mmCIF file of the N, C-alpha and C atoms, coordinates in Angstrom:
data_MODEL
# 
_entry.id   MODEL 
# 
loop_
_atom_site.group_PDB 
_atom_site.id 
_atom_site.type_symbol 
_atom_site.label_atom_id 
_atom_site.label_alt_id 
_atom_site.label_comp_id 
_atom_site.label_asym_id 
_atom_site.label_entity_id 
_atom_site.label_seq_id 
_atom_site.pdbx_PDB_ins_code 
_atom_site.Cartn_x 
_atom_site.Cartn_y 
_atom_site.Cartn_z 
_atom_site.occupancy 
_atom_site.B_iso_or_equiv 
_atom_site.pdbx_formal_charge 
_atom_site.auth_seq_id 
_atom_site.auth_comp_id 
_atom_site.auth_asym_id 
_atom_site.auth_atom_id 
_atom_site.pdbx_PDB_model_num 
ATOM 1   N N  . MET A 1 1  ? 50.318 -8.036  -14.437 1.00 0.00 ? 1  MET A N  1 
ATOM 2   C CA . MET A 1 1  ? 49.552 -8.052  -13.213 1.00 0.00 ? 1  MET A CA 1 
ATOM 3   C C  . MET A 1 1  ? 48.535 -9.189  -13.282 1.00 0.00 ? 1  MET A C  1 
ATOM 4   N N  . SER A 1 2  ? 48.386 -9.894  -12.190 1.00 0.00 ? 2  SER A N  1 
ATOM 5   C CA . SER A 1 2  ? 47.412 -10.981 -12.118 1.00 0.00 ? 2  SER A CA 1 
ATOM 6   C C  . SER A 1 2  ? 46.020 -10.400 -11.967 1.00 0.00 ? 2  SER A C  1 
ATOM 7   N N  . THR A 1 3  ? 45.101 -10.926 -12.745 1.00 0.00 ? 3  THR A N  1 
ATOM 8   C CA . THR A 1 3  ? 43.720 -10.473 -12.631 1.00 0.00 ? 3  THR A CA 1 
ATOM 9   C C  . THR A 1 3  ? 42.790 -11.668 -12.733 1.00 0.00 ? 3  THR A C  1 
ATOM 10  N N  . GLY A 1 4  ? 41.584 -11.481 -12.274 1.00 0.00 ? 4  GLY A N  1 
ATOM 11  C CA . GLY A 1 4  ? 40.577 -12.514 -12.417 1.00 0.00 ? 4  GLY A CA 1 
ATOM 12  C C  . GLY A 1 4  ? 40.602 -13.544 -11.304 1.00 0.00 ? 4  GLY A C  1 
ATOM 13  N N  . ASP A 1 5  ? 39.622 -14.432 -11.379 1.00 0.00 ? 5  ASP A N  1 
ATOM 14  C CA . ASP A 1 5  ? 39.527 -15.505 -10.404 1.00 0.00 ? 5  ASP A CA 1 
ATOM 15  C C  . ASP A 1 5  ? 40.703 -16.461 -10.571 1.00 0.00 ? 5  ASP A C  1 
ATOM 16  N N  . PRO A 1 6  ? 41.119 -17.082 -9.474  1.00 0.00 ? 6  PRO A N  1 
ATOM 17  C CA . PRO A 1 6  ? 42.257 -17.989 -9.576  1.00 0.00 ? 6  PRO A CA 1 
ATOM 18  C C  . PRO A 1 6  ? 41.911 -19.270 -10.330 1.00 0.00 ? 6  PRO A C  1 
ATOM 19  N N  . VAL A 1 7  ? 42.910 -19.814 -10.980 1.00 0.00 ? 7  VAL A N  1 
ATOM 20  C CA . VAL A 1 7  ? 42.838 -21.157 -11.535 1.00 0.00 ? 7  VAL A CA 1 
ATOM 21  C C  . VAL A 1 7  ? 43.150 -22.077 -10.366 1.00 0.00 ? 7  VAL A C  1 
ATOM 22  N N  . VAL A 1 8  ? 42.427 -23.170 -10.226 1.00 0.00 ? 8  VAL A N  1 
ATOM 23  C CA . VAL A 1 8  ? 42.638 -24.085 -9.100  1.00 0.00 ? 8  VAL A CA 1 
ATOM 24  C C  . VAL A 1 8  ? 43.237 -25.383 -9.630  1.00 0.00 ? 8  VAL A C  1 
ATOM 25  N N  . THR A 1 9  ? 44.280 -25.860 -8.951  1.00 0.00 ? 9  THR A N  1 
ATOM 26  C CA . THR A 1 9  ? 44.903 -27.128 -9.302  1.00 0.00 ? 9  THR A CA 1 
ATOM 27  C C  . THR A 1 9  ? 45.379 -27.830 -8.037  1.00 0.00 ? 9  THR A C  1 
ATOM 28  N N  . THR A 1 10 ? 45.661 -29.102 -8.163  1.00 0.00 ? 10 THR A N  1 
ATOM 29  C CA . THR A 1 10 ? 46.186 -29.860 -7.019  1.00 0.00 ? 10 THR A CA 1 
ATOM 30  C C  . THR A 1 10 ? 47.702 -29.711 -6.974  1.00 0.00 ? 10 THR A C  1 
ATOM 31  N N  . ALA A 1 11 ? 48.268 -30.004 -5.813  1.00 0.00 ? 11 ALA A N  1 
ATOM 32  C CA . ALA A 1 11 ? 49.722 -29.951 -5.669  1.00 0.00 ? 11 ALA A CA 1 
ATOM 33  C C  . ALA A 1 11 ? 50.391 -30.933 -6.623  1.00 0.00 ? 11 ALA A C  1 
ATOM 34  N N  . GLY A 1 12 ? 49.828 -32.118 -6.753  1.00 0.00 ? 12 GLY A N  1 
ATOM 35  C CA . GLY A 1 12 ? 50.394 -33.118 -7.661  1.00 0.00 ? 12 GLY A CA 1 
ATOM 36  C C  . GLY A 1 12 ? 50.383 -32.656 -9.111  1.00 0.00 ? 12 GLY A C  1 
ATOM 37  N N  . GLU A 1 13 ? 49.272 -32.068 -9.523  1.00 0.00 ? 13 GLU A N  1 
ATOM 38  C CA . GLU A 1 13 ? 49.164 -31.559 -10.893 1.00 0.00 ? 13 GLU A CA 1 
ATOM 39  C C  . GLU A 1 13 ? 50.143 -30.413 -11.121 1.00 0.00 ? 13 GLU A C  1 
ATOM 40  N N  . LEU A 1 14 ? 50.326 -29.558 -10.117 1.00 0.00 ? 14 LEU A N  1 
ATOM 41  C CA . LEU A 1 14 ? 51.286 -28.458 -10.232 1.00 0.00 ? 14 LEU A CA 1 
ATOM 42  C C  . LEU A 1 14 ? 52.691 -29.004 -10.464 1.00 0.00 ? 14 LEU A C  1 
ATOM 43  N N  . VAL A 1 15 ? 53.059 -30.038 -9.725  1.00 0.00 ? 15 VAL A N  1 
ATOM 44  C CA . VAL A 1 15 ? 54.385 -30.642 -9.886  1.00 0.00 ? 15 VAL A CA 1 
ATOM 45  C C  . VAL A 1 15 ? 54.543 -31.194 -11.303 1.00 0.00 ? 15 VAL A C  1 
ATOM 46  N N  . ARG A 1 16 ? 53.525 -31.886 -11.793 1.00 0.00 ? 16 ARG A N  1 
ATOM 47  C CA . ARG A 1 16 ? 53.603 -32.505 -13.127 1.00 0.00 ? 16 ARG A CA 1 
ATOM 48  C C  . ARG A 1 16 ? 53.639 -31.470 -14.246 1.00 0.00 ? 16 ARG A C  1 
ATOM 49  N N  . GLN A 1 17 ? 52.951 -30.344 -14.053 1.00 0.00 ? 17 GLN A N  1 
ATOM 50  C CA . GLN A 1 17 ? 52.841 -29.352 -15.130 1.00 0.00 ? 17 GLN A CA 1 
ATOM 51  C C  . GLN A 1 17 ? 53.240 -27.964 -14.641 1.00 0.00 ? 17 GLN A C  1 
ATOM 52  N N  . PHE A 1 18 ? 54.367 -27.892 -13.945 1.00 0.00 ? 18 PHE A N  1 
ATOM 53  C CA . PHE A 1 18 ? 54.782 -26.633 -13.342 1.00 0.00 ? 18 PHE A CA 1 
ATOM 54  C C  . PHE A 1 18 ? 54.939 -25.517 -14.378 1.00 0.00 ? 18 PHE A C  1 
ATOM 55  N N  . SER A 1 19 ? 55.550 -25.799 -15.495 1.00 0.00 ? 19 SER A N  1 
ATOM 56  C CA . SER A 1 19 ? 55.751 -24.776 -16.522 1.00 0.00 ? 19 SER A CA 1 
ATOM 57  C C  . SER A 1 19 ? 54.411 -24.199 -16.986 1.00 0.00 ? 19 SER A C  1 
ATOM 58  N N  . HIS A 1 20 ? 53.448 -25.063 -17.195 1.00 0.00 ? 20 HIS A N  1 
ATOM 59  C CA . HIS A 1 20 ? 52.113 -24.637 -17.629 1.00 0.00 ? 20 HIS A CA 1 
ATOM 60  C C  . HIS A 1 20 ? 51.484 -23.694 -16.603 1.00 0.00 ? 20 HIS A C  1 
ATOM 61  N N  . TYR A 1 21 ? 51.499 -24.103 -15.333 1.00 0.00 ? 21 TYR A N  1 
ATOM 62  C CA . TYR A 1 21 ? 50.864 -23.290 -14.299 1.00 0.00 ? 21 TYR A CA 1 
ATOM 63  C C  . TYR A 1 21 ? 51.652 -22.029 -13.988 1.00 0.00 ? 21 TYR A C  1 
ATOM 64  N N  . SER A 1 22 ? 52.969 -22.071 -14.130 1.00 0.00 ? 22 SER A N  1 
ATOM 65  C CA . SER A 1 22 ? 53.738 -20.840 -13.905 1.00 0.00 ? 22 SER A CA 1 
ATOM 66  C C  . SER A 1 22 ? 53.449 -19.828 -15.011 1.00 0.00 ? 22 SER A C  1 
ATOM 67  N N  . ASP A 1 23 ? 53.183 -20.301 -16.226 1.00 0.00 ? 23 ASP A N  1 
ATOM 68  C CA . ASP A 1 23 ? 52.766 -19.389 -17.302 1.00 0.00 ? 23 ASP A CA 1 
ATOM 69  C C  . ASP A 1 23 ? 51.396 -18.779 -16.996 1.00 0.00 ? 23 ASP A C  1 
ATOM 70  N N  . ILE A 1 24 ? 50.478 -19.580 -16.509 1.00 0.00 ? 24 ILE A N  1 
ATOM 71  C CA . ILE A 1 24 ? 49.152 -19.069 -16.145 1.00 0.00 ? 24 ILE A CA 1 
ATOM 72  C C  . ILE A 1 24 ? 49.276 -18.017 -15.047 1.00 0.00 ? 24 ILE A C  1 
ATOM 73  N N  . ALA A 1 25 ? 50.164 -18.266 -14.071 1.00 0.00 ? 25 ALA A N  1 
ATOM 74  C CA . ALA A 1 25 ? 50.325 -17.352 -12.928 1.00 0.00 ? 25 ALA A CA 1 
ATOM 75  C C  . ALA A 1 25 ? 50.828 -15.979 -13.357 1.00 0.00 ? 25 ALA A C  1 
ATOM 76  N N  . LEU A 1 26 ? 51.367 -15.855 -14.541 1.00 0.00 ? 26 LEU A N  1 
ATOM 77  C CA . LEU A 1 26 ? 51.766 -14.535 -15.038 1.00 0.00 ? 26 LEU A CA 1 
ATOM 78  C C  . LEU A 1 26 ? 50.551 -13.665 -15.309 1.00 0.00 ? 26 LEU A C  1 
ATOM 79  N N  . LYS A 1 27 ? 49.398 -14.297 -15.529 1.00 0.00 ? 27 LYS A N  1 
ATOM 80  C CA . LYS A 1 27 ? 48.181 -13.559 -15.866 1.00 0.00 ? 27 LYS A CA 1 
ATOM 81  C C  . LYS A 1 27 ? 47.131 -13.591 -14.763 1.00 0.00 ? 27 LYS A C  1 
ATOM 82  N N  . ARG A 1 28 ? 47.092 -14.686 -13.996 1.00 0.00 ? 28 ARG A N  1 
ATOM 83  C CA . ARG A 1 28 ? 46.118 -14.799 -12.918 1.00 0.00 ? 28 ARG A CA 1 
ATOM 84  C C  . ARG A 1 28 ? 46.630 -15.754 -11.847 1.00 0.00 ? 28 ARG A C  1 
ATOM 85  N N  . PRO A 1 29 ? 46.154 -15.610 -10.631 1.00 0.00 ? 29 PRO A N  1 
ATOM 86  C CA . PRO A 1 29 ? 46.632 -16.465 -9.550  1.00 0.00 ? 29 PRO A CA 1 
ATOM 87  C C  . PRO A 1 29 ? 46.302 -17.939 -9.801  1.00 0.00 ? 29 PRO A C  1 
ATOM 88  N N  . VAL A 1 30 ? 47.157 -18.805 -9.292  1.00 0.00 ? 30 VAL A N  1 
ATOM 89  C CA . VAL A 1 30 ? 46.914 -20.240 -9.331  1.00 0.00 ? 30 VAL A CA 1 
ATOM 90  C C  . VAL A 1 30 ? 46.816 -20.724 -7.886  1.00 0.00 ? 30 VAL A C  1 
ATOM 91  N N  . MET A 1 31 ? 45.623 -21.174 -7.490  1.00 0.00 ? 31 MET A N  1 
ATOM 92  C CA . MET A 1 31 ? 45.434 -21.698 -6.141  1.00 0.00 ? 31 MET A CA 1 
ATOM 93  C C  . MET A 1 31 ? 45.767 -23.190 -6.161  1.00 0.00 ? 31 MET A C  1 
ATOM 94  N N  . VAL A 1 32 ? 46.618 -23.595 -5.231  1.00 0.00 ? 32 VAL A N  1 
ATOM 95  C CA . VAL A 1 32 ? 47.061 -24.985 -5.158  1.00 0.00 ? 32 VAL A CA 1 
ATOM 96  C C  . VAL A 1 32 ? 46.393 -25.641 -3.955  1.00 0.00 ? 32 VAL A C  1 
ATOM 97  N N  . THR A 1 33 ? 45.745 -26.769 -4.208  1.00 0.00 ? 33 THR A N  1 
ATOM 98  C CA . THR A 1 33 ? 45.080 -27.484 -3.130  1.00 0.00 ? 33 THR A CA 1 
ATOM 99  C C  . THR A 1 33 ? 45.866 -28.738 -2.757  1.00 0.00 ? 33 THR A C  1 
ATOM 100 N N  . LYS A 1 34 ? 45.710 -29.139 -1.510  1.00 0.00 ? 34 LYS A N  1 
ATOM 101 C CA . LYS A 1 34 ? 46.281 -30.399 -1.028  1.00 0.00 ? 34 LYS A CA 1 
ATOM 102 C C  . LYS A 1 34 ? 45.213 -31.056 -0.173  1.00 0.00 ? 34 LYS A C  1 
ATOM 103 N N  . ASN A 1 35 ? 44.924 -32.292 -0.475  1.00 0.00 ? 35 ASN A N  1 
ATOM 104 C CA . ASN A 1 35 ? 43.850 -33.023 0.215   1.00 0.00 ? 35 ASN A CA 1 
ATOM 105 C C  . ASN A 1 35 ? 42.521 -32.268 0.141   1.00 0.00 ? 35 ASN A C  1 
ATOM 106 N N  . GLY A 1 36 ? 42.284 -31.629 -1.011  1.00 0.00 ? 36 GLY A N  1 
ATOM 107 C CA . GLY A 1 36 ? 41.022 -30.951 -1.254  1.00 0.00 ? 36 GLY A CA 1 
ATOM 108 C C  . GLY A 1 36 ? 40.867 -29.588 -0.605  1.00 0.00 ? 36 GLY A C  1 
ATOM 109 N N  . ARG A 1 37 ? 41.930 -29.102 0.038   1.00 0.00 ? 37 ARG A N  1 
ATOM 110 C CA . ARG A 1 37 ? 41.847 -27.804 0.722   1.00 0.00 ? 37 ARG A CA 1 
ATOM 111 C C  . ARG A 1 37 ? 42.857 -26.829 0.138   1.00 0.00 ? 37 ARG A C  1 
ATOM 112 N N  . PRO A 1 38 ? 42.483 -25.543 0.027   1.00 0.00 ? 38 PRO A N  1 
ATOM 113 C CA . PRO A 1 38 ? 43.445 -24.551 -0.458  1.00 0.00 ? 38 PRO A CA 1 
ATOM 114 C C  . PRO A 1 38 ? 44.682 -24.541 0.430   1.00 0.00 ? 38 PRO A C  1 
ATOM 115 N N  . ARG A 1 39 ? 45.852 -24.527 -0.203  1.00 0.00 ? 39 ARG A N  1 
ATOM 116 C CA . ARG A 1 39 ? 47.108 -24.594 0.553   1.00 0.00 ? 39 ARG A CA 1 
ATOM 117 C C  . ARG A 1 39 ? 48.010 -23.395 0.271   1.00 0.00 ? 39 ARG A C  1 
ATOM 118 N N  . THR A 1 40 ? 48.219 -23.096 -1.005  1.00 0.00 ? 40 THR A N  1 
ATOM 119 C CA . THR A 1 40 ? 49.089 -21.985 -1.402  1.00 0.00 ? 40 THR A CA 1 
ATOM 120 C C  . THR A 1 40 ? 48.528 -21.334 -2.663  1.00 0.00 ? 40 THR A C  1 
ATOM 121 N N  . VAL A 1 41 ? 49.106 -20.173 -2.991  1.00 0.00 ? 41 VAL A N  1 
ATOM 122 C CA . VAL A 1 41 ? 48.740 -19.476 -4.225  1.00 0.00 ? 41 VAL A CA 1 
ATOM 123 C C  . VAL A 1 41 ? 50.017 -19.104 -4.952  1.00 0.00 ? 41 VAL A C  1 
ATOM 124 N N  . LEU A 1 42 ? 50.064 -19.401 -6.227  1.00 0.00 ? 42 LEU A N  1 
ATOM 125 C CA . LEU A 1 42 ? 51.194 -19.059 -7.086  1.00 0.00 ? 42 LEU A CA 1 
ATOM 126 C C  . LEU A 1 42 ? 50.860 -17.749 -7.796  1.00 0.00 ? 42 LEU A C  1 
ATOM 127 N N  . LEU A 1 43 ? 51.746 -16.739 -7.633  1.00 0.00 ? 43 LEU A N  1 
ATOM 128 C CA . LEU A 1 43 ? 51.541 -15.414 -8.218  1.00 0.00 ? 43 LEU A CA 1 
ATOM 129 C C  . LEU A 1 43 ? 52.742 -15.025 -9.071  1.00 0.00 ? 43 LEU A C  1 
ATOM 130 N N  . SER A 1 44 ? 52.521 -14.101 -9.986  1.00 0.00 ? 44 SER A N  1 
ATOM 131 C CA . SER A 1 44 ? 53.645 -13.525 -10.723 1.00 0.00 ? 44 SER A CA 1 
ATOM 132 C C  . SER A 1 44 ? 54.468 -12.661 -9.772  1.00 0.00 ? 44 SER A C  1 
ATOM 133 N N  . VAL A 1 45 ? 55.723 -12.463 -10.095 1.00 0.00 ? 45 VAL A N  1 
ATOM 134 C CA . VAL A 1 45 ? 56.577 -11.591 -9.285  1.00 0.00 ? 45 VAL A CA 1 
ATOM 135 C C  . VAL A 1 45 ? 55.991 -10.183 -9.271  1.00 0.00 ? 45 VAL A C  1 
ATOM 136 N N  . GLU A 1 46 ? 55.481 -9.735  -10.399 1.00 0.00 ? 46 GLU A N  1 
ATOM 137 C CA . GLU A 1 46 ? 54.881 -8.395  -10.481 1.00 0.00 ? 46 GLU A CA 1 
ATOM 138 C C  . GLU A 1 46 ? 53.727 -8.246  -9.490  1.00 0.00 ? 46 GLU A C  1 
ATOM 139 N N  . GLU A 1 47 ? 52.858 -9.243  -9.431  1.00 0.00 ? 47 GLU A N  1 
ATOM 140 C CA . GLU A 1 47 ? 51.723 -9.186  -8.507  1.00 0.00 ? 47 GLU A CA 1 
ATOM 141 C C  . GLU A 1 47 ? 52.191 -9.263  -7.064  1.00 0.00 ? 47 GLU A C  1 
ATOM 142 N N  . TYR A 1 48 ? 53.159 -10.101 -6.786  1.00 0.00 ? 48 TYR A N  1 
ATOM 143 C CA . TYR A 1 48 ? 53.716 -10.207 -5.436  1.00 0.00 ? 48 TYR A CA 1 
ATOM 144 C C  . TYR A 1 48 ? 54.288 -8.865  -4.985  1.00 0.00 ? 48 TYR A C  1 
ATOM 145 N N  . GLU A 1 49 ? 55.076 -8.227  -5.849  1.00 0.00 ? 49 GLU A N  1 
ATOM 146 C CA . GLU A 1 49 ? 55.671 -6.926  -5.521  1.00 0.00 ? 49 GLU A CA 1 
ATOM 147 C C  . GLU A 1 49 ? 54.598 -5.861  -5.307  1.00 0.00 ? 49 GLU A C  1 
ATOM 148 N N  . ARG A 1 50 ? 53.544 -5.889  -6.117  1.00 0.00 ? 50 ARG A N  1 
ATOM 149 C CA . ARG A 1 50 ? 52.439 -4.935  -5.968  1.00 0.00 ? 50 ARG A CA 1 
ATOM 150 C C  . ARG A 1 50 ? 51.772 -5.105  -4.609  1.00 0.00 ? 50 ARG A C  1 
ATOM 151 N N  . LEU A 1 51 ? 51.498 -6.340  -4.231  1.00 0.00 ? 51 LEU A N  1 
ATOM 152 C CA . LEU A 1 51 ? 50.871 -6.598  -2.940  1.00 0.00 ? 51 LEU A CA 1 
ATOM 153 C C  . LEU A 1 51 ? 51.779 -6.219  -1.777  1.00 0.00 ? 51 LEU A C  1 
ATOM 154 N N  . LYS A 1 52 ? 53.063 -6.480  -1.937  1.00 0.00 ? 52 LYS A N  1 
ATOM 155 C CA . LYS A 1 52 ? 54.028 -6.127  -0.889  1.00 0.00 ? 52 LYS A CA 1 
ATOM 156 C C  . LYS A 1 52 ? 54.084 -4.613  -0.701  1.00 0.00 ? 52 LYS A C  1 
ATOM 157 N N  . ARG A 1 53 ? 54.119 -3.866  -1.822  1.00 0.00 ? 53 ARG A N  1 
ATOM 158 C CA . ARG A 1 53 ? 54.116 -2.397  -1.749  1.00 0.00 ? 53 ARG A CA 1 
ATOM 159 C C  . ARG A 1 53 ? 52.852 -1.886  -1.073  1.00 0.00 ? 53 ARG A C  1 
ATOM 160 N N  . ARG A 1 54 ? 51.723 -2.459  -1.437  1.00 0.00 ? 54 ARG A N  1 
ATOM 161 C CA . ARG A 1 54 ? 50.446 -2.036  -0.856  1.00 0.00 ? 54 ARG A CA 1 
ATOM 162 C C  . ARG A 1 54 ? 50.442 -2.260  0.653   1.00 0.00 ? 54 ARG A C  1 
ATOM 163 N N  . ASP A 1 55 ? 50.944 -3.393  1.090   1.00 0.00 ? 55 ASP A N  1 
ATOM 164 C CA . ASP A 1 55 ? 51.011 -3.675  2.529   1.00 0.00 ? 55 ASP A CA 1 
ATOM 165 C C  . ASP A 1 55 ? 51.951 -2.705  3.238   1.00 0.00 ? 55 ASP A C  1 
ATOM 166 N N  . GLN A 1 56 ? 53.088 -2.417  2.619   1.00 0.00 ? 56 GLN A N  1 
ATOM 167 C CA . GLN A 1 56 ? 54.039 -1.483  3.224   1.00 0.00 ? 56 GLN A CA 1 
ATOM 168 C C  . GLN A 1 56 ? 53.428 -0.089  3.333   1.00 0.00 ? 56 GLN A C  1 
ATOM 169 N N  . GLN A 1 57 ? 52.727 0.341   2.296   1.00 0.00 ? 57 GLN A N  1 
ATOM 170 C CA . GLN A 1 57 ? 52.084 1.658   2.321   1.00 0.00 ? 57 GLN A CA 1 
ATOM 171 C C  . GLN A 1 57 ? 51.011 1.723   3.400   1.00 0.00 ? 57 GLN A C  1 
ATOM 172 N N  . ALA A 1 58 ? 50.231 0.657   3.544   1.00 0.00 ? 58 ALA A N  1 
ATOM 173 C CA . ALA A 1 58 ? 49.192 0.628   4.575   1.00 0.00 ? 58 ALA A CA 1 
ATOM 174 C C  . ALA A 1 58 ? 49.827 0.663   5.967   1.00 0.00 ? 58 ALA A C  1 
ATOM 175 N N  . PHE A 1 59 ? 50.913 -0.065  6.154   1.00 0.00 ? 59 PHE A N  1 
ATOM 176 C CA . PHE A 1 59 ? 51.606 -0.078  7.440   1.00 0.00 ? 59 PHE A CA 1 
ATOM 177 C C  . PHE A 1 59 ? 52.149 1.311   7.769   1.00 0.00 ? 59 PHE A C  1 
ATOM 178 N N  . GLN A 1 60 ? 52.744 1.972   6.778   1.00 0.00 ? 60 GLN A N  1 
ATOM 179 C CA . GLN A 1 60 ? 53.274 3.318   6.986   1.00 0.00 ? 60 GLN A CA 1 
ATOM 180 C C  . GLN A 1 60 ? 52.158 4.305   7.323   1.00 0.00 ? 60 GLN A C  1 
ATOM 181 N N  . ALA A 1 61 ? 51.009 4.159   6.683   1.00 0.00 ? 61 ALA A N  1 
ATOM 182 C CA . ALA A 1 61 ? 49.876 5.048   6.964   1.00 0.00 ? 61 ALA A CA 1 
ATOM 183 C C  . ALA A 1 61 ? 49.399 4.871   8.404   1.00 0.00 ? 61 ALA A C  1 
ATOM 184 N N  . VAL A 1 62 ? 49.362 3.641   8.876   1.00 0.00 ? 62 VAL A N  1 
ATOM 185 C CA . VAL A 1 62 ? 48.963 3.381   10.262  1.00 0.00 ? 62 VAL A CA 1 
ATOM 186 C C  . VAL A 1 62 ? 49.976 3.982   11.221  1.00 0.00 ? 62 VAL A C  1 
ATOM 187 N N  . LEU A 1 63 ? 51.257 3.816   10.929  1.00 0.00 ? 63 LEU A N  1 
ATOM 188 C CA . LEU A 1 63 ? 52.296 4.392   11.787  1.00 0.00 ? 63 LEU A CA 1 
ATOM 189 C C  . LEU A 1 63 ? 52.167 5.906   11.870  1.00 0.00 ? 63 LEU A C  1 
ATOM 190 N N  . LEU A 1 64 ? 51.917 6.546   10.734  1.00 0.00 ? 64 LEU A N  1 
ATOM 191 C CA . LEU A 1 64 ? 51.750 8.001   10.727  1.00 0.00 ? 64 LEU A CA 1 
ATOM 192 C C  . LEU A 1 64 ? 50.567 8.430   11.588  1.00 0.00 ? 64 LEU A C  1 
ATOM 193 N N  . GLN A 1 65 ? 49.484 7.682   11.530  1.00 0.00 ? 65 GLN A N  1 
ATOM 194 C CA . GLN A 1 65 ? 48.318 8.011   12.360  1.00 0.00 ? 65 GLN A CA 1 
ATOM 195 C C  . GLN A 1 65 ? 48.638 7.847   13.839  1.00 0.00 ? 65 GLN A C  1 
ATOM 196 N N  . ILE A 1 66 ? 49.394 6.839   14.182  1.00 0.00 ? 66 ILE A N  1 
ATOM 197 C CA . ILE A 1 66 ? 49.763 6.601   15.585  1.00 0.00 ? 66 ILE A CA 1 
ATOM 198 C C  . ILE A 1 66 ? 50.672 7.712   16.083  1.00 0.00 ? 66 ILE A C  1 
ATOM 199 N N  . LEU A 1 67 ? 51.597 8.156   15.248  1.00 0.00 ? 67 LEU A N  1 
ATOM 200 C CA . LEU A 1 67 ? 52.589 9.144   15.659  1.00 0.00 ? 67 LEU A CA 1 
ATOM 201 C C  . LEU A 1 67 ? 52.037 10.566  15.710  1.00 0.00 ? 67 LEU A C  1 
ATOM 202 N N  . ARG A 1 68 ? 50.873 10.792  15.175  1.00 0.00 ? 68 ARG A N  1 
ATOM 203 C CA . ARG A 1 68 ? 50.290 12.145  15.176  1.00 0.00 ? 68 ARG A CA 1 
ATOM 204 C C  . ARG A 1 68 ? 49.664 12.477  16.467  1.00 0.00 ? 68 ARG A C  1 
# 
């Protein structure tokens, strides 16, 4: 599971050292900037799946409230 503040890198640096940053992303998010602005975040599959499940559960809870 990803924890902690994200590591920040540029898109160019990510391309040059993808293996390094993908290893970091197993433990914490990697925020990728382009032209000095946040653009994307690299996450572990485990963290992505956790967030996806959480969103699905929240959506289902809202649907249940609407249907009651």
